[in-house]
C-alpha positions in Angstrom: 10.4 -21.3 -12.2 10.4 -21.8 -8.4 7.3 -23.1 -6.5 4.9 -20.4 -5.5 4.7 -19.4 -1.8 1.5 -18.5 -0.1 2.1 -18.9 3.6 1.0 -16.1 6.0 4.4 -14.6 6.6 4.7 -11.4 8.7 4.9 -8.1 6.8 6.3 -4.6 7.3 3.7 -2.0 6.6 3.7 1.8 6.5 0.4 3.6 6.9 0.7 7.0 5.1 -2.2 9.2 6.1 -3.0 12.6 4.6 -3.5 15.1 7.4 -3.9 18.2 5.3 -6.9 20.5 5.8 -8.8 18.9 2.9 -9.0 15.7 4.9 -10.4 17.1 8.1 -13.9 15.9 7.6 -12.7 12.4 6.6 -10.1 11.9 9.3 -12.3 9.9 11.8 -13.2 7.3 9.1 -9.6 7.2 7.9 -8.4 6.4 11.5 -11.0 3.7 11.9 -10.0 2.2 8.6 -6.3 2.1 9.5 -7.1 0.4 12.8 -9.3 -2.1 11.0 -6.2 -2.9 8.9 -4.1 -3.4 12.0 -6.7 -5.7 13.6 -7.0 -7.8 10.4 -3.2 -8.3 10.1 -0.8 -10.9 11.4 0.1 -10.1 15.0 3.8 -10.5 14.0 3.6 -7.7 11.5 5.5 -4.5 12.1 3.9 -1.2 11.3 4.5 2.5 11.4 2.5 5.7 10.7 3.5 8.7 8.5 1.2 11.7 9.0 1.6 14.3 6.3 0.3 17.8 5.6 2.9 20.3 4.5 5.1 18.6 7.0 5.9 14.9 7.2 6.1 13.3 10.6 6.5 9.8 11.9 3.6 9.0 14.3 5.4 6.6 16.7 7.9 7.9 19.3 11.5 8.4 17.9 12.8 5.4 19.9 10.2 3.0 18.4 10.6 2.2 14.7 7.6 -0.1 14.4 4.6 -1.4 16.4 1.8 -4.0 16.2 -0.1 -2.5 19.0 -3.6 -1.0 18.1 -3.5 1.5 21.0 0.0 2.7 20.0 -0.9 3.0 16.3 -4.2 4.8 17.1 -2.3 7.4 19.1 0.2 7.8 16.2 -2.8 8.5 13.9 -4.6 10.9 16.2 -1.7 13.0 17.4 -1.7 15.3 14.4 -4.6 17.6 13.6 -5.8 18.0 10.0 -4.5 21.3 8.7 -2.3 22.9 6.0 -1.2 21.9 2.5 -0.2 18.5 1.2 3.3 17.0 0.8 2.4 13.6 -0.6 5.6 12.9 -2.6 7.8 13.7 0.5 5.6 11.4 2.6 6.1 8.5 0.2 9.8 9.2 0.1 9.8 9.0 4.0 7.8 5.8 3.9 10.2 4.1 1.4 13.2 5.2 3.5 11.7 3.9 6.7 10.9 0.5 5.2 14.6 0.1 4.4 15.0 -0.4 8.2 12.3 -3.1 8.4 13.2 -6.7 9.3 10.6 -8.5 7.2 11.2 -9.3 3.5 7.7 -8.4 2.4 7.1 -4.6 2.5 3.9 -2.6 1.9 2.8 1.1 1.9 -0.8 2.0 2.3 -1.4 5.6 1.1 -4.7 7.3 2.1 -5.0 10.7 0.4 -6.7 12.8 -2.3 -3.6 12.4 -4.5 -2.9 16.1 -4.7 0.5 17.6 -3.9 1.2 21.3 -3.4 4.0 21.3 -0.8 6.6 18.7 -1.5 10.3 19.4 -2.2 10.5 16.2 -4.3 9.1 15.8 -7.8 6.7 13.0 -8.9 9.2 11.5 -11.3 11.8 10.9 -8.6 9.2 9.3 -6.3 8.0 7.0 -9.1 11.6 6.0 -9.9 12.3 5.2 -6.2 9.1 3.1 -6.1 10.2 1.2 -9.1 13.6 0.5 -7.7 12.2 -0.7 -4.3 10.6 -4.0 -3.5 7.6 -2.3 -1.9 4.0 -2.9 -2.8 1.9 0.2 -2.7 -1.9 0.3 -2.1 -3.6 3.7 -2.5 -7.0 4.9 -1.3 -8.2 8.1 -2.9 -10.8 10.2 -1.0 -12.1 13.1 -3.0 -14.5 16.0 -2.6 -16.2 17.1 -5.8 -14.8 20.6 -5.8 -11.2 19.9 -4.6 -8.8 21.6 -7.0 -5.8 19.5 -6.0 -7.2 16.0 -6.3 -5.1 13.8 -8.5 -6.3 10.1 -8.8 -3.8 9.4 -11.6 -0.9 9.7 -9.1 -2.4 7.2 -6.8 -3.1 4.9 -9.8 0.5 5.1 -11.0 2.0 4.3 -7.6 -0.2 1.2 -7.3 0.4 0.0 -10.8 4.2 0.2 -10.9 4.5 -1.6 -7.6 2.0 -4.4 -8.1 -0.5 -2.9 -5.7 -4.0 -1.6 -6.2 -5.8 1.8 -6.1 -9.2 2.3 -4.6 -11.5 5.3 -5.0 -14.5 4.9 -2.6 -17.5 7.2 -3.0 -17.6 7.9 0.7 -15.0 7.9 3.4 -17.1 5.4 5.5 -16.2 2.8 2.8 -12.5 2.9 3.7 -12.9 0.4 6.6 -13.9 -2.6 4.4 -11.3 -1.5 1.8 -8.5 -1.7 4.4 -9.8 -5.1 5.6 -9.7 -6.2 1.9 -6.1 -5.0 1.6 -5.1 -6.9 4.7 -6.6 -10.1 3.2 -5.0 -9.4 -0.2 -1.6 -9.2 1.4 -2.2 -12.6 2.9 -3.4 -14.2 -0.4 -0.5 -13.2 -2.7 1.8 -15.6 -4.4 5.5 -15.1 -4.7 6.9 -16.5 -8.0 10.6 -16.6 -8.8 12.3 -17.2 -12.1 15.8 -16.9 -13.6 16.1 -14.6 -16.6 17.8 -15.9 -19.7 19.4 -12.5 -20.0 22.3 -12.5 -17.5 23.6 -9.1 -18.4 23.5 -7.1 -15.1 23.6 -3.7 -16.8 21.2 -1.9 -14.5 18.7 -1.6 -17.3 14.9 -1.7 -16.7 13.4 -5.1 -17.6 9.7 -5.2 -18.1 7.9 -8.4 -17.1 4.4 -9.8 -17.9 2.8 -12.7 -16.1 -0.1 -14.6 -17.6 -2.2 -17.3 -16.0 -4.2 -20.0 -17.8 -6.4 -22.0 -15.4 -7.5 -25.5 -16.3 -11.2 -24.5 -16.7 -10.3 -21.7 -19.1 -11.8 -18.9 -17.0 -10.3 -15.4 -17.6 -8.1 -14.2 -14.8 -6.7 -10.8 -14.0 -3.1 -10.9 -12.8 -1.6 -8.0 -10.8 2.2 -7.8 -10.6 5.1 -5.3 -10.6 5.8 -3.8 -14.0 9.4 -5.0 -14.0 12.7 -4.8 -12.3 16.2 -3.3 -12.7 18.9 -5.8 -13.6 21.5 -4.6 -11.2 24.2 -6.6 -9.5 23.9 -7.3 -5.8 25.8 -4.9 -3.6 29.2 -6.2 -2.4 28.8 -8.6 0.6 25.1 -9.5 -0.2 24.5 -13.1 -1.1 
């Protein structure tokens, strides 16, 4: 096992924000929370915004893939009114694809939504499979109204669990700001642990992993990691 790594390295982050009509009353708090995340982050981070209702759009101008500027990101968040249905799965697909163009090794998606989907062309199974195959950590924040028919917290929980992230379900949208600040801190406090598997068969199969930690004082600790990885050979030309 290789030494753990805990330095504050820059991160590539996608902010995926639900802009459907069900989020209209919460939009101001959501924007404030996303900006709180930006201000709590490493100034060398690169970020982008995906706004989604029944359409999925990138918030930054086409010529700008990423930004670390709060004014630019605020404009990206505010340029789309809250209206229409919800294409959550398509938005996640767009976020995963955009992070493939990122320059930093560590990649994160933050999804703020009610978890419902009634407009995507993609199915949940395909999105979960793509998340498993990626090296992206997903944090999800679920904002629900009591009588919303389309809310689906289980989707947000699944996305976080399979990627080694975390799901949050605040009672009020005003609580999203401290949650985003917590996520920013969490990203800085993670450990990267490497190991070499005894099974060297690169057959593309799914390999489940489990990490346990036993501290010297015997305190119980909760460990959050990805569920596993695919044992696939590296593409040709990659070292």
